[in-house]
C-alpha positions in Angstrom: -56.7 95.1 19.7 -60.1 96.7 19.3 -62.7 96.6 16.6 -66.1 98.0 16.1 -69.2 97.3 13.9 -67.9 99.7 11.2 -65.0 97.4 10.6 -62.4 99.7 12.2 -59.5 98.1 14.0 -57.2 99.9 16.3 -54.9 99.4 19.3 -55.7 100.3 22.9 -54.2 103.8 22.8 -56.1 105.0 19.8 -59.4 103.5 21.0 -59.5 105.7 24.1 -59.6 108.8 22.0 -62.1 107.4 19.6 -64.2 106.0 22.4 -64.7 109.4 23.9 -65.9 110.9 20.6 -67.9 108.0 19.2 -69.0 106.3 22.3 -72.7 107.0 21.6 -72.4 105.7 18.1 -70.3 102.5 18.1 -69.3 99.9 20.7 -65.8 98.6 20.6 -64.9 94.9 21.0 -61.6 94.0 22.7 -59.4 91.2 21.1 -56.4 89.5 22.7 -53.8 88.5 20.2 -50.9 86.1 21.0 -47.8 87.3 19.3 -45.4 84.7 20.7 -43.6 82.0 18.7 -45.5 78.8 18.3 -44.4 75.3 17.0 -46.7 72.7 15.7 -46.5 69.2 14.2 -49.0 68.3 11.5 -49.5 65.2 9.3 -50.9 65.0 5.8 -52.1 61.8 4.1 -54.9 60.3 2.1 -55.4 62.0 -1.2 -53.7 65.3 -0.2 -50.3 64.7 -1.9 -50.6 62.9 -5.2 -47.4 62.3 -7.2 -47.0 62.9 -10.9 -49.9 61.6 -13.0 -51.7 60.9 -9.8 -50.2 57.4 -9.9 -49.5 57.2 -6.2 -49.7 59.3 -3.0 -47.4 60.5 -0.3 -47.7 61.1 3.4 -46.1 64.1 5.0 -45.0 65.0 8.5 -44.7 68.8 8.9 -42.8 70.8 11.5 -44.1 74.4 11.5 -43.0 77.4 13.5 -45.1 80.7 13.2 -45.9 83.9 14.9 -48.4 86.8 14.5 -46.7 89.8 13.0 -49.8 92.0 12.2 -52.4 91.7 14.9 -54.7 94.2 13.2 -54.8 92.1 10.1 -55.6 89.0 12.1 -58.6 90.9 13.7 -59.6 92.4 10.4 -59.8 89.0 8.8 -61.5 87.5 11.9 -59.0 84.7 12.2 -59.7 82.8 15.4 -57.4 79.8 14.7 -54.3 80.7 12.8 -53.1 77.1 12.4 -55.8 76.5 9.8 -54.6 79.3 7.5 -51.0 78.2 7.9 -51.8 74.5 7.2 -53.8 75.5 4.1 -50.9 77.4 2.7 -48.3 74.8 3.4 -50.5 72.0 2.0 -51.1 73.9 -1.3 -47.4 74.6 -1.6 -46.3 71.1 -0.8 -48.9 69.6 -3.2 -47.7 71.7 -6.1 -44.1 70.5 -5.5 -45.0 66.8 -5.1 -46.9 66.7 -8.3 -43.7 67.3 -10.3 -42.0 64.0 -9.1 -42.6 60.3 -9.4 -43.2 58.1 -6.4 -39.6 57.0 -6.2 -38.4 60.6 -6.2 -40.1 61.6 -2.9 -36.7 62.6 -1.5 -36.2 65.0 -4.3 -39.6 66.6 -3.7 -38.8 66.9 0.0 -35.5 68.5 -0.7 -36.9 71.1 -3.1 -39.8 72.1 -0.8 -37.6 72.5 2.3 -35.0 74.4 0.4 -37.6 76.7 -1.2 -39.1 77.6 2.2 -36.0 77.8 4.3 -36.2 81.6 4.7 -39.8 81.7 5.9 -43.1 82.9 4.5 -45.1 86.0 5.3 -48.8 85.2 5.0 -51.3 88.0 4.0 -53.2 87.1 7.2 -50.5 88.8 9.2 -48.8 85.6 10.2 -45.2 84.8 9.7 -44.1 81.2 9.1 -40.5 81.4 10.2 -39.9 77.6 10.1 -41.3 74.8 8.0 -39.8 71.4 7.4 -41.5 68.5 5.6 -40.7 64.8 5.7 -42.3 62.9 2.8 -42.8 59.1 2.6 -45.0 56.9 0.3 -48.3 55.7 1.7 -49.1 52.1 2.3 -50.1 51.2 -1.2 -47.1 53.0 -2.7 -44.8 51.3 -0.2 -46.1 47.9 -1.3 -45.7 48.9 -5.0 -42.1 50.0 -4.4 -41.3 46.8 -2.4 -42.7 44.6 -5.2 -40.7 46.6 -7.8 -37.5 46.3 -5.7 -38.0 42.6 -5.3 -38.5 42.2 -9.0 -35.4 44.2 -9.8 -33.4 42.3 -7.3 -34.6 39.0 -8.7 -33.6 40.1 -12.2 -30.2 41.1 -11.0 -29.7 37.9 -9.1 -30.8 35.8 -12.2 -28.5 37.9 -14.4 -25.6 37.3 -12.0 -26.3 33.6 -11.9 -26.5 33.4 -15.7 -23.1 35.1 -15.9 -21.6 32.7 -13.3 -23.1 29.7 -15.1 -21.8 30.9 -18.4 -18.3 31.4 -17.0 -18.4 28.0 -15.4 -19.5 26.4 -18.6 -16.7 28.2 -20.5 -14.1 27.0 -17.9 -15.5 23.4 -18.1 -15.4 23.4 -21.9 -11.8 24.7 -21.8 -10.8 22.0 -19.4 -12.5 19.4 -21.6 -10.7 20.6 -24.7 -7.4 20.3 -22.9 -8.2 16.8 -21.6 -9.5 15.8 -25.0 -6.3 17.1 -26.7 -4.2 15.2 -24.2 -6.2 12.0 -24.7 -5.7 12.3 -28.5 -2.0 12.8 -28.0 -1.9 9.6 -25.8 -3.8 7.6 -28.4 -1.5 8.8 -31.2 1.5 7.7 -29.1 -0.1 4.4 -28.4 -0.9 3.8 -32.0 2.6 4.7 -33.0 4.0 2.2 -30.5 1.7 -0.6 -31.8 2.6 -0.1 -35.4 5.7 -2.3 -35.1 4.0 -5.1 -33.0 2.3 -8.2 -34.3 -0.8 -8.4 -32.1 -3.9 -10.5 -32.6 -7.4 -9.1 -31.9 -7.4 -10.7 -28.4 -4.1 -9.1 -27.4 -5.5 -5.8 -28.6 -8.6 -6.3 -26.4 -6.5 -7.2 -23.4 -4.3 -4.1 -24.0 -7.5 -2.0 -24.1 -8.7 -3.6 -20.8 -5.4 -2.9 -19.1 -5.7 0.8 -20.0 -9.5 1.0 -19.4 -10.4 -1.3 -16.4 -14.0 0.0 -16.4 -14.5 -1.7 -19.8 -13.5 -5.2 -18.5 -17.0 -6.6 -18.2 -18.1 -5.5 -21.6 -14.8 -6.6 -23.2 -15.0 -10.1 -21.9 -18.7 -10.3 -22.9 -17.5 -9.4 -26.4 -14.8 -12.1 -26.3 -17.4 -14.7 -25.2 -19.7 -13.7 -28.1 -16.9 -14.0 -30.6 -15.9 -17.4 -29.1 -19.5 -18.7 -29.3 -19.8 -17.3 -32.8 -16.6 -19.2 -33.8 -17.8 -22.5 -32.3 -21.2 -22.1 -34.0 -19.5 -21.4 -37.3 -17.3 -24.5 -37.0 -20.2 -26.7 -36.1 -22.1 -25.4 -39.1 -19.1 -26.0 -41.3 -18.8 -29.6 -40.1 -22.5 -30.1 -40.8 -22.0 -28.8 -44.3 -19.0 -31.1 -44.7 -20.9 -34.1 -43.6 -23.8 -33.2 -45.9 -21.4 -32.7 -48.8 -19.8 -36.1 -48.3 -23.2 -37.7 -48.1 -24.3 -35.9 -51.3 -21.1 -37.0 -53.1 -21.5 -40.6 -52.1 -25.2 -40.6 -53.1 -24.4 -39.1 -56.5 -21.6 -41.6 -57.0 -18.9 -39.0 -57.1 -17.1 -40.7 -54.2 -17.2 -44.3 -53.0 -17.6 -45.4 -49.5 -14.1 -46.8 -49.5 -12.8 -43.2 -50.3 -13.9 -42.0 -46.9 -11.1 -43.8 -45.2 -8.5 -41.3 -46.5 -10.5 -38.5 -45.0 -11.5 -40.3 -41.8 -8.6 -39.2 -39.7 -8.9 -35.6 -40.8 -12.7 -35.6 -40.0 -12.1 -37.2 -36.6 -9.4 -34.6 -35.7 -11.7 -31.8 -36.8 -14.7 -33.0 -34.8 -12.5 -33.5 -31.7 -11.1 -30.0 -32.2 -14.7 -28.5 -32.4 -15.7 -30.3 -29.2 -12.7 -29.5 -27.1 -11.9 -26.1 -28.4 -11.1 -23.5 -25.7 -11.0 -20.4 -27.9 -10.9 -19.5 -31.5 -7.7 -19.2 -33.4 -5.7 -16.3 -32.0 -4.6 -14.8 -35.3 -6.4 -14.4 -38.5 -10.1 -14.7 -39.2 -10.2 -17.2 -42.1 -11.9 -20.5 -42.2 -10.3 -23.9 -42.9 -11.3 -25.4 -46.2 -14.0 -27.9 -46.0 -12.0 -30.6 -47.8 -8.3 -31.2 -48.2 -7.0 -30.1 -51.5 -7.2 -33.6 -53.0 -7.8 -34.0 -56.7 -10.6 -36.4 -57.4 -10.7 -38.5 -60.6 -13.8 -39.4 -62.5 -16.1 -41.9 -60.8 -15.6 -45.5 -61.9 -18.5 -47.1 -63.7 -17.6 -50.6 -62.3 -19.2 -51.2 -59.0 -16.8 -52.1 -56.2 -16.4 -55.8 -55.4 -18.5 -57.1 -52.6 -16.7 -58.3 -49.5 -16.5 -62.1 -49.3 -14.3 -65.0 -48.7 -12.2 -64.4 -51.8 -12.3 -60.6 -52.0 -10.9 -58.0 -49.8 -12.8 -56.5 -46.9 -14.3 -53.0 -47.0 -11.5 -51.8 -44.8 -8.8 -53.6 -46.9 -6.7 -52.3 -49.7 -8.5 -51.8 -52.9 -7.1 -53.8 -55.9 -6.5 -52.0 -59.1 
């Protein structure tokens, strides 16, 4: 192609004729235009491709195929490097598409752009873009943001699943406990029904409980020992009260010293029983009366005879 200072552009055939007529006036400049097919790979990044609301940015890898279809227009526009015009157009078109999508919708923006430019684009500069394909991906900051969001979402899902599993496990455990408790109640009812016709003292009931629940053996026998000790302490206190009562009755003259003999054997047996007792009475929980049910008459105002040669001894039979 040829051009002159007047802005005229023509091919080699036309310029020969014009050159003969206008040679003295204008000089022609020869231009060589490459009209072959070209393929280039370009990368876009930084702040070139913001997403919706400029929240994040994308990176793009572009595969571009182009050729010159109008050499005269290329010369007329004085385009020396066609790739710059092509890249400017593709960048503007891709930016307009990306701004309509969020950061996690990069695949949708990529699909729309590639589909919209699949048939090629004729640029006014006389260049035809017969192939363009964009691959979009989040930049480093956006990738970190998406990774954090995915981790948070995954953590929430895992926690929700664990919660459901724990809830189901608790429901199953409660159901099993209800079944076991119901069975235990039925067994207790049957045991109580079987014991209604038996005459068992408290110790036999405790032994039956230990036989059914061996793990309670230590505590049960501790309880028996406490009851045993309580009974012994109670009997000792009762004997002390009996002795104090007899002393009081003698001091007040209600009873005479000779009246003690009729209670001596009973008191001796009771003291011996308190000392050598192995366990409390197996049945019942009542105390023995302090004194035998003996009716006492009014005290005599005549003092008892003194022991001497003529009178009876203290341990002898009292004369009436």
